[in-house]
FIKOLZA-1660 file (N, C-alpha, C; in steps of 0.1 Angstrom, whole numbers, plus 5000, padded with zeros to 4 digits):
% residues 200
   i   px   py   pz ch aa at
   1 4985 3915 8261  A  F  N
   1 4981 3915 8273  A  F CA
   1 4974 3920 8283  A  F  C
   2 4972 3906 8296  A  F  N
   2 4961 3917 8307  A  F CA
   2 4964 3914 8319  A  F  C
   3 4963 3915 8330  A  F  N
   3 4963 3915 8343  A  F CA
   3 4948 3908 8350  A  F  C
   4 4953 3895 8352  A  K  N
   4 4937 3888 8361  A  K CA
   4 4942 3878 8371  A  K  C
   5 4933 3883 8383  A  Q  N
   5 4934 3873 8391  A  Q CA
   5 4928 3856 8388  A  Q  C
   6 4932 3849 8397  A  K  N
   6 4929 3838 8396  A  K CA
   6 4932 3831 8405  A  K  C
   7 4921 3820 8409  A  T  N
   7 4916 3815 8422  A  T CA
   7 4927 3800 8423  A  T  C
   8 4929 3797 8437  A  A  N
   8 4938 3780 8433  A  A CA
   8 4930 3772 8426  A  A  C
   9 4915 3770 8422  A  Y  N
   9 4911 3766 8417  A  Y CA
   9 4908 3767 8398  A  Y  C
  10 4905 3778 8401  A  E  N
  10 4908 3780 8382  A  E CA
  10 4920 3776 8380  A  E  C
  11 4933 3777 8389  A  I  N
  11 4946 3774 8377  A  I CA
  11 4949 3763 8375  A  I  C
  12 4945 3749 8386  A  P  N
  12 4949 3736 8380  A  P CA
  12 4941 3728 8368  A  P  C
  13 4928 3734 8373  A  K  N
  13 4912 3727 8365  A  K CA
  13 4912 3733 8348  A  K  C
  14 4922 3743 8352  A  R  N
  14 4924 3745 8334  A  R CA
  14 4910 3756 8334  A  R  C
  15 4903 3765 8343  A  D  N
  15 4890 3766 8340  A  D CA
  15 4895 3783 8343  A  D  C
  16 4891 3791 8330  A  W  N
  16 4897 3798 8325  A  W CA
  16 4880 3806 8321  A  W  C
  17 4871 3804 8325  A  S  N
  17 4854 3806 8322  A  S CA
  17 4855 3818 8325  A  S  C
  18 4857 3826 8336  A  S  N
  18 4858 3837 8342  A  S CA
  18 4866 3850 8333  A  S  C
  19 4871 3845 8320  A  D  N
  19 4885 3856 8314  A  D CA
  19 4873 3856 8301  A  D  C
  20 4869 3868 8298  A  V  N
  20 4856 3870 8285  A  V CA
  20 4860 3870 8275  A  V  C
  21 4879 3871 8270  A  C  N
  21 4887 3862 8263  A  C CA
  21 4888 3850 8257  A  C  C
  22 4885 3840 8271  A  S  N
  22 4890 3829 8269  A  S CA
  22 4884 3822 8257  A  S  C
  23 4871 3821 8253  A  S  N
  23 4870 3817 8238  A  S CA
  23 4874 3822 8228  A  S  C
  24 4884 3838 8225  A  D  N
  24 4888 3838 8214  A  D CA
  24 4902 3839 8211  A  D  C
  25 4901 3837 8223  A  L  N
  25 4921 3836 8224  A  L CA
  25 4927 3822 8225  A  L  C
  26 4922 3808 8227  A  P  N
  26 4923 3793 8230  A  P CA
  26 4939 3792 8228  A  P  C
  27 4945 3800 8222  A  D  N
  27 4959 3794 8220  A  D CA
  27 4968 3800 8227  A  D  C
  28 4964 3814 8234  A  C  N
  28 4967 3827 8245  A  C CA
  28 4982 3819 8252  A  C  C
  29 4997 3825 8254  A  K  N
  29 5004 3823 8261  A  K CA
  29 5000 3828 8276  A  K  C
  30 5003 3821 8290  A  I  N
  30 5001 3825 8302  A  I CA
  30 5009 3827 8308  A  I  C
  31 5015 3837 8316  A  T  N
  31 5024 3846 8320  A  T CA
  31 5023 3847 8335  A  T  C
  32 5024 3842 8343  A  Y  N
  32 5019 3840 8359  A  Y CA
  32 5031 3852 8368  A  Y  C
  33 5029 3868 8369  A  L  N
  33 5036 3877 8377  A  L CA
  33 5035 3871 8397  A  L  C
  34 5042 3862 8399  A  E  N
  34 5039 3867 8415  A  E CA
  34 5037 3875 8419  A  E  C
  35 5029 3877 8428  A  G  N
  35 5022 3891 8434  A  G CA
  35 5023 3895 8447  A  G  C
  36 5014 3906 8456  A  N  N
  36 5010 3900 8471  A  N CA
  36 5001 3892 8477  A  N  C
  37 4995 3887 8467  A  H  N
  37 4987 3873 8475  A  H CA
  37 4998 3861 8474  A  H  C
  38 5002 3856 8465  A  E  N
  38 5010 3848 8463  A  E CA
  38 5027 3846 8474  A  E  C
  39 5032 3862 8474  A  T  N
  39 5040 3863 8488  A  T CA
  39 5037 3861 8498  A  T  C
  40 5023 3865 8500  A  R  N
  40 5017 3864 8513  A  R CA
  40 5021 3850 8516  A  R  C
  41 5017 3840 8510  A  L  N
  41 5015 3823 8515  A  L CA
  41 5029 3818 8520  A  L  C
  42 5041 3827 8510  A  S  N
  42 5057 3822 8511  A  S CA
  42 5062 3828 8527  A  S  C
  43 5051 3837 8532  A  R  N
  43 5057 3845 8540  A  R CA
  43 5050 3838 8553  A  R  C
  44 5035 3837 8550  A  Y  N
  44 5028 3825 8562  A  Y CA
  44 5043 3814 8570  A  Y  C
  45 5040 3809 8558  A  I  N
  45 5051 3799 8556  A  I CA
  45 5064 3797 8565  A  I  C
  46 5069 3805 8563  A  A  N
  46 5083 3815 8568  A  A CA
  46 5080 3814 8581  A  A  C
  47 5066 3822 8586  A  E  N
  47 5068 3826 8600  A  E CA
  47 5057 3813 8605  A  E  C
  48 5054 3805 8604  A  N  N
  48 5044 3798 8612  A  N CA
  48 5044 3781 8611  A  N  C
  49 5054 3778 8598  A  V  N
  49 5057 3761 8597  A  V CA
  49 5070 3761 8603  A  V  C
  50 5068 3749 8611  A  P  N
  50 5084 3747 8615  A  P CA
  50 5091 3744 8605  A  P  C
  51 5104 3751 8607  A  G  N
  51 5115 3748 8597  A  G CA
  51 5115 3731 8588  A  G  C
  52 5118 3724 8600  A  P  N
  52 5118 3706 8593  A  P CA
  52 5110 3707 8579  A  P  C
  53 5093 3709 8586  A  L  N
  53 5084 3712 8578  A  L CA
  53 5085 3717 8567  A  L  C
  54 5092 3728 8567  A  Q  N
  54 5089 3741 8553  A  Q CA
  54 5099 3731 8540  A  Q  C
  55 5110 3720 8546  A  K  N
  55 5114 3715 8530  A  K CA
  55 5104 3705 8522  A  K  C
  56 5094 3699 8529  A  S  N
  56 5083 3691 8525  A  S CA
  56 5075 3695 8520  A  S  C
  57 5072 3709 8521  A  L  N
  57 5061 3718 8512  A  L CA
  57 5067 3720 8500  A  L  C
  58 5059 3724 8488  A  R  N
  58 5062 3723 8476  A  R CA
  58 5056 3737 8473  A  R  C
  59 5065 3745 8462  A  S  N
  59 5062 3759 8458  A  S CA
  59 5051 3761 8455  A  S  C
  60 5045 3773 8455  A  L  N
  60 5032 3774 8450  A  L CA
  60 5028 3769 8438  A  L  C
  61 5040 3772 8427  A  P  N
  61 5039 3768 8411  A  P CA
  61 5043 3757 8412  A  P  C
  62 5050 3742 8422  A  E  N
  62 5044 3729 8422  A  E CA
  62 5037 3727 8426  A  E  C
  63 5027 3731 8435  A  A  N
  63 5010 3728 8437  A  A CA
  63 5003 3736 8429  A  A  C
  64 5005 3739 8424  A  L  N
  64 4998 3742 8414  A  L CA
  64 4997 3741 8398  A  L  C
  65 5013 3730 8398  A  H  N
  65 5012 3723 8386  A  H CA
  65 5012 3735 8370  A  H  C
  66 5024 3746 8376  A  L  N
  66 5024 3756 8363  A  L CA
  66 5028 3750 8351  A  L  C
  67 5039 3743 8355  A  D  N
  67 5049 3737 8343  A  D CA
  67 5043 3728 8332  A  D  C
  68 5028 3715 8342  A  K  N
  68 5026 3712 8338  A  K CA
  68 5012 3713 8325  A  K  C
  69 5008 3730 8329  A  L  N
  69 4999 3734 8325  A  L CA
  69 5008 3748 8316  A  L  C
  70 5016 3750 8314  A  G  N
  70 5019 3750 8306  A  G CA
  70 5019 3768 8307  A  G  C
  71 5017 3774 8320  A  I  N
  71 5023 3788 8325  A  I CA
  71 5036 3790 8328  A  I  C
  72 5040 3800 8323  A  H  N
  72 5054 3805 8329  A  H CA
  72 5051 3816 8341  A  H  C
  73 5059 3810 8350  A  W  N
  73 5056 3816 8362  A  W CA
  73 5074 3828 8364  A  W  C
  74 5065 3841 8367  A  I  N
  74 5082 3844 8370  A  I CA
  74 5074 3852 8385  A  I  C
  75 5088 3845 8391  A  P  N
  75 5091 3849 8404  A  P CA
  75 5089 3864 8406  A  P  C
  76 5090 3871 8422  A  E  N
  76 5089 3887 8422  A  E CA
  76 5103 3889 8424  A  E  C
  77 5112 3884 8428  A  D  N
  77 5129 3887 8422  A  D CA
  77 5131 3885 8409  A  D  C
  78 5125 3882 8399  A  K  N
  78 5126 3882 8386  A  K CA
  78 5119 3893 8375  A  K  C
  79 5114 3901 8387  A  Q  N
  79 5104 3913 8380  A  Q CA
  79 5114 3926 8381  A  Q  C
  80 5111 3937 8375  A  P  N
  80 5102 3931 8361  A  P CA
  80 5111 3922 8347  A  P  C
  81 5098 3922 8337  A  I  N
  81 5105 3912 8328  A  I CA
  81 5105 3918 8314  A  I  C
  82 5114 3921 8307  A  E  N
  82 5115 3931 8295  A  E CA
  82 5108 3925 8285  A  E  C
  83 5103 3938 8275  A  I  N
  83 5096 3933 8260  A  I CA
  83 5102 3947 8254  A  I  C
  84 5109 3946 8251  A  G  N
  84 5113 3956 8240  A  G CA
  84 5118 3965 8247  A  G  C
  85 5111 3978 8248  A  T  N
  85 5110 3989 8255  A  T CA
  85 5105 3989 8265  A  T  C
  86 5096 3978 8266  A  M  N
  86 5086 3976 8280  A  M CA
  86 5091 3969 8292  A  M  C
  87 5083 3972 8301  A  D  N
  87 5087 3963 8311  A  D CA
  87 5076 3959 8318  A  D  C
  88 5075 3944 8326  A  L  N
  88 5062 3941 8331  A  L CA
  88 5067 3941 8345  A  L  C
  89 5062 3943 8357  A  L  N
  89 5058 3936 8370  A  L CA
  89 5042 3937 8376  A  L  C
  90 5045 3931 8384  A  H  N
  90 5032 3927 8390  A  H CA
  90 5026 3946 8397  A  H  C
  91 5035 3947 8409  A  G  N
  91 5034 3959 8413  A  G CA
  91 5034 3965 8424  A  G  C
  92 5034 3952 8434  A  H  N
  92 5030 3955 8450  A  H CA
  92 5043 3955 8453  A  H  C
  93 5053 3960 8444  A  Q  N
  93 5068 3959 8450  A  Q CA
  93 5069 3974 8449  A  Q  C
  94 5064 3985 8446  A  I  N
  94 5057 3998 8452  A  I CA
  94 5054 4001 8470  A  I  C
  95 5069 4006 8471  A  P  N
  95 5070 4017 8486  A  P CA
  95 5059 4016 8494  A  P  C
  96 5053 4014 8505  A  G  N
  96 5043 4020 8511  A  G CA
  96 5034 4010 8513  A  G  C
  97 5022 4013 8519  A  R  N
  97 5014 4001 8528  A  R CA
  97 4998 4006 8514  A  R  C
  98 4999 4016 8511  A  M  N
  98 4990 4019 8499  A  M CA
  98 4991 4026 8485  A  M  C
  99 4987 4025 8479  A  L  N
  99 4992 4032 8465  A  L CA
  99 4986 4044 8464  A  L  C
 100 4995 4054 8460  A  P  N
 100 4990 4069 8462  A  P CA
 100 4980 4068 8446  A  P  C
 101 4973 4081 8449  A  K  N
 101 4963 4080 8441  A  K CA
 101 4969 4086 8429  A  K  C
 102 4979 4089 8427  A  H  N
 102 4990 4090 8409  A  H CA
 102 4994 4080 8408  A  H  C
 103 4993 4063 8413  A  H  N
 103 5002 4055 8409  A  H CA
 103 5012 4056 8395  A  H  C
 104 5006 4056 8391  A  A  N
 104 5012 4055 8373  A  A CA
 104 5023 4065 8375  A  A  C
 105 5020 4076 8383  A  A  N
 105 5032 4082 8383  A  A CA
 105 5044 4082 8392  A  A  C
 106 5042 4079 8402  A  K  N
 106 5048 4067 8413  A  K CA
 106 5057 4059 8403  A  K  C
 107 5049 4048 8397  A  V  N
 107 5051 4039 8388  A  V CA
 107 5066 4042 8384  A  V  C
 108 5065 4053 8375  A  A  N
 108 5078 4059 8363  A  A CA
 108 5091 4066 8368  A  A  C
 109 5080 4072 8383  A  D  N
 109 5096 4073 8389  A  D CA
 109 5104 4063 8394  A  D  C
 110 5097 4054 8399  A  L  N
 110 5104 4044 8406  A  L CA
 110 5115 4038 8396  A  L  C
 111 5104 4033 8384  A  Y  N
 111 5110 4021 8375  A  Y CA
 111 5114 4026 8359  A  Y  C
 112 5108 4033 8354  A  A  N
 112 5106 4034 8339  A  A CA
 112 5125 4049 8339  A  A  C
 113 5128 4044 8327  A  A  N
 113 5142 4047 8321  A  A CA
 113 5139 4055 8312  A  A  C
 114 5143 4065 8313  A  P  N
 114 5140 4076 8293  A  P CA
 114 5142 4064 8285  A  P  C
 115 5129 4061 8276  A  G  N
 115 5128 4059 8264  A  G CA
 115 5120 4046 8269  A  G  C
 116 5120 4042 8283  A  R  N
 116 5112 4031 8284  A  R CA
 116 5098 4029 8292  A  R  C
 117 5089 4025 8290  A  S  N
 117 5079 4024 8295  A  S CA
 117 5080 4008 8306  A  S  C
 118 5071 4013 8320  A  V  N
 118 5064 4001 8331  A  V CA
 118 5052 3999 8333  A  V  C
 119 5044 3987 8329  A  V  N
 119 5033 3984 8336  A  V CA
 119 5037 3976 8347  A  V  C
 120 5027 3981 8354  A  I  N
 120 5014 3972 8366  A  I CA
 120 5003 3971 8364  A  I  C
 121 4998 3960 8372  A  G  N
 121 4983 3958 8376  A  G CA
 121 4981 3957 8385  A  G  C
 122 4989 3956 8398  A  H  N
 122 4980 3957 8411  A  H CA
 122 4972 3965 8416  A  H  C
 123 4971 3980 8408  A  S  N
 123 4963 3989 8411  A  S CA
 123 4949 3986 8406  A  S  C
 124 4947 3976 8401  A  H  N
 124 4934 3978 8394  A  H CA
 124 4931 3983 8385  A  H  C
 125 4932 3995 8389  A  R  N
 125 4927 4009 8381  A  R CA
 125 4935 4019 8372  A  R  C
 126 4932 4019 8360  A  P  N
 126 4941 4022 8351  A  P CA
 126 4942 4035 8344  A  P  C
 127 4957 4037 8347  A  Q  N
 127 4958 4051 8348  A  Q CA
 127 4974 4054 8336  A  Q  C
 128 4978 4064 8327  A  R  N
 128 4996 4065 8324  A  R CA
 128 4994 4079 8326  A  R  C
 129 5009 4079 8326  A  F  N
 129 5016 4090 8333  A  F CA
 129 5029 4086 8323  A  F  C
 130 5035 4100 8319  A  V  N
 130 5049 4105 8308  A  V CA
 130 5053 4113 8316  A  V  C
 131 5069 4112 8318  A  R  N
 131 5074 4119 8325  A  R CA
 131 5085 4122 8311  A  R  C
 132 5085 4136 8308  A  A  N
 132 5094 4140 8297  A  A CA
 132 5108 4141 8299  A  A  C
 133 5116 4136 8289  A  S  N
 133 5133 4138 8290  A  S CA
 133 5135 4139 8278  A  S  C
 134 5145 4146 8278  A  K  N
 134 5152 4150 8265  A  K CA
 134 5158 4135 8261  A  K  C
 135 5162 4125 8264  A  R  N
 135 5167 4109 8265  A  R CA
 135 5156 4105 8262  A  R  C
 136 5142 4107 8260  A  G  N
 136 5140 4101 8258  A  G CA
 136 5124 4098 8267  A  G  C
 137 5111 4097 8268  A  N  N
 137 5102 4099 8276  A  N CA
 137 5098 4088 8282  A  N  C
 138 5100 4084 8295  A  A  N
 138 5097 4078 8308  A  A CA
 138 5083 4072 8310  A  A  C
 139 5077 4065 8307  A  T  N
 139 5061 4060 8309  A  T CA
 139 5058 4052 8318  A  T  C
 140 5047 4057 8328  A  G  N
 140 5044 4046 8338  A  G CA
 140 5030 4039 8336  A  G  C
 141 5028 4029 8333  A  I  N
 141 5010 4025 8327  A  I CA
 141 5006 4016 8339  A  I  C
 142 4995 4018 8346  A  A  N
 142 4989 4014 8352  A  A CA
 142 4979 4004 8347  A  A  C
 143 4974 3989 8346  A  L  N
 143 4967 3986 8338  A  L CA
 143 4955 3975 8345  A  L  C
 144 4945 3984 8339  A  G  N
 144 4932 3977 8348  A  G CA
 144 4935 3966 8346  A  G  C
 145 4925 3960 8364  A  A  N
 145 4925 3948 8362  A  A CA
 145 4916 3942 8370  A  A  C
 146 4907 3939 8368  A  G  N
 146 4891 3942 8379  A  G CA
 146 4889 3924 8373  A  G  C
 147 4878 3924 8382  A  R  N
 147 4876 3911 8386  A  R CA
 147 4862 3911 8395  A  R  C
 148 4858 3921 8399  A  T  N
 148 4846 3923 8403  A  T CA
 148 4841 3938 8407  A  T  C
 149 4833 3945 8408  A  L  N
 149 4829 3960 8416  A  L CA
 149 4827 3958 8429  A  L  C
 150 4822 3950 8437  A  D  N
 150 4816 3948 8453  A  D CA
 150 4826 3932 8453  A  D  C
 151 4841 3934 8456  A  P  N
 151 4845 3927 8464  A  P CA
 151 4843 3928 8479  A  P  C
 152 4840 3915 8480  A  K  N
 152 4838 3915 8497  A  K CA
 152 4848 3917 8508  A  K  C
 153 4854 3924 8504  A  W  N
 153 4868 3922 8516  A  W CA
 153 4871 3942 8516  A  W  C
 154 4860 3945 8502  A  M  N
 154 4858 3961 8507  A  M CA
 154 4846 3964 8514  A  M  C
 155 4845 3950 8520  A  K  N
 155 4830 3952 8531  A  K CA
 155 4815 3969 8532  A  K  C
 156 4815 3966 8514  A  G  N
 156 4805 3974 8510  A  G CA
 156 4810 3986 8505  A  G  C
 157 4822 3989 8503  A  G  N
 157 4825 4001 8492  A  G CA
 157 4828 3993 8480  A  G  C
 158 4830 4003 8478  A  P  N
 158 4832 4001 8457  A  P CA
 158 4846 3998 8456  A  P  C
 159 4850 3988 8449  A  G  N
 159 4862 3987 8442  A  G CA
 159 4865 3996 8432  A  G  C
 160 4860 4004 8426  A  G  N
 160 4865 4014 8415  A  G CA
 160 4877 4005 8403  A  G  C
 161 4873 3991 8401  A  W  N
 161 4881 3983 8393  A  W CA
 161 4876 3986 8380  A  W  C
 162 4890 3982 8368  A  D  N
 162 4884 3985 8354  A  D CA
 162 4894 3975 8347  A  D  C
 163 4885 3968 8339  A  L  N
 163 4897 3962 8336  A  L CA
 163 4897 3965 8322  A  L  C
 164 4910 3960 8320  A  E  N
 164 4915 3964 8297  A  E CA
 164 4926 3955 8296  A  E  C
 165 4929 3958 8285  A  W  N
 165 4939 3949 8277  A  W CA
 165 4952 3962 8274  A  W  C
 166 4963 3957 8275  A  L  N
 166 4973 3965 8271  A  L CA
 166 4974 3957 8256  A  L  C
 167 4976 3963 8241  A  I  N
 167 4981 3959 8231  A  I CA
 167 4991 3963 8228  A  I  C
 168 5003 3957 8228  A  Y  N
 168 5016 3958 8220  A  Y CA
 168 5023 3955 8212  A  Y  C
 169 5028 3962 8204  A  T  N
 169 5040 3959 8193  A  T CA
 169 5053 3962 8194  A  T  C
 170 5059 3954 8188  A  V  N
 170 5073 3959 8192  A  V CA
 170 5079 3961 8177  A  V  C
 171 5084 3970 8173  A  V  N
 171 5092 3974 8160  A  V CA
 171 5103 3974 8161  A  V  C
 172 5108 3973 8154  A  D  N
 172 5125 3978 8154  A  D CA
 172 5135 3979 8172  A  D  C
 173 5127 3971 8178  A  G  N
 173 5132 3969 8197  A  G CA
 173 5123 3980 8201  A  G  C
 174 5116 3982 8196  A  V  N
 174 5111 3998 8207  A  V CA
 174 5097 3992 8208  A  V  C
 175 5086 3990 8216  A  T  N
 175 5075 3990 8219  A  T CA
 175 5069 3995 8222  A  T  C
 176 5056 3994 8214  A  H  N
 176 5044 4003 8213  A  H CA
 176 5032 4001 8219  A  H  C
 177 5028 4006 8227  A  T  N
 177 5014 4005 8233  A  T CA
 177 5003 4010 8236  A  T  C
 178 4994 4003 8239  A  A  N
 178 4978 4010 8239  A  A CA
 178 4971 4007 8246  A  A  C
 179 4960 4010 8256  A  Q  N
 179 4956 4006 8268  A  Q CA
 179 4938 4005 8259  A  Q  C
 180 4933 3993 8262  A  V  N
 180 4926 3990 8255  A  V CA
 180 4913 3984 8265  A  V  C
 181 4900 3997 8269  A  P  N
 181 4894 3992 8282  A  P CA
 181 4881 3978 8278  A  P  C
 182 4875 3973 8289  A  F  N
 182 4863 3969 8282  A  F CA
 182 4853 3976 8293  A  F  C
 183 4839 3978 8284  A  V  N
 183 4828 3983 8287  A  V CA
 183 4821 3972 8286  A  V  C
 184 4811 3969 8294  A  N  N
 184 4805 3959 8297  A  N CA
 184 4804 3947 8295  A  N  C
 185 4814 3942 8298  A  G  N
 185 4821 3929 8296  A  G CA
 185 4827 3929 8281  A  G  C
 186 4826 3938 8272  A  Q  N
 186 4831 3936 8258  A  Q CA
 186 4843 3947 8255  A  Q  C
 187 4850 3943 8246  A  M  N
 187 4866 3950 8240  A  M CA
 187 4864 3952 8228  A  M  C
 188 4867 3967 8221  A  V  N
 188 4868 3961 8207  A  V CA
 188 4880 3969 8201  A  V  C
 189 4886 3960 8196  A  W  N
 189 4900 3962 8190  A  W CA
 189 4900 3955 8176  A  W  C
 190 4907 3968 8166  A  G  N
 190 4903 3960 8151  A  G CA
 190 4892 3961 8147  A  G  C
 191 4885 3966 8152  A  G  N
 191 4871 3961 8142  A  G CA
 191 4866 3950 8148  A  G  C
 192 4872 3947 8160  A  R  N
 192 4863 3930 8165  A  R CA
 192 4859 3936 8177  A  R  C
 193 4846 3930 8178  A  V  N
 193 4838 3928 8195  A  V CA
 193 4848 3915 8199  A  V  C
 194 4851 3921 8213  A  Y  N
 194 4859 3904 8215  A  Y CA
 194 4850 3905 8234  A  Y  C
 195 4849 3894 8238  A  G  N
 195 4841 3894 8248  A  G CA
 195 4830 3891 8254  A  G  C
 196 4823 3890 8237  A  G  N
 196 4801 3894 8232  A  G CA
 196 4805 3888 8217  A  G  C
 197 4786 3882 8213  A  A  N
 197 4786 3877 8203  A  A CA
 197 4785 3891 8188  A  A  C
 198 4790 3890 8179  A  G  N
 198 4793 3895 8170  A  G CA
 198 4802 3905 8163  A  G  C
 199 4805 3914 8155  A  H  N
 199 4814 3926 8149  A  H CA
 199 4809 3936 8147  A  H  C
 200 4815 3944 8150  A  V  N
 200 4814 3958 8148  A  V CA
 200 4819 3960 8136  A  V  C
% end
């Protein structure tokens, strides 16, 4: 599992060429978590388009033909989704204008129950925090979700982002997780190099 920013062009065109692992996992299942960029469009329509015209506008999943593309859309109000003892949400739901420095701890405090882990991608920067409990540790995971280290909207400032995969396995209902980073566009997992030629 990994968080990936996509553009309105890339989705309907089935253009996944910007994903370094597309050629390695051609049959992967795609789940689209509604995030802050998608909700921004909904707010704009609600605030600027006259009421009668709003009914004629298609929803974002309809406009992008996600059903036809086989992409599973998870709206904001249906997050987090559960996979064993792991919960997934985009992460923009965390209160406050800016994410705190130790955002994985914030995620654990807000969402993680004893014995469960919560994963977000909104921060773009990888972190992991474990809150101890006798009933089972509560883990907050911020998954690196990078697209570029020099985003235009940062106006010259560094993005500070990192890209990584979350490898998870459910055993007897318990979800085991491992964060695996990309380095120079490549990820090494299970003795194989993804995103580049050859094997280790």
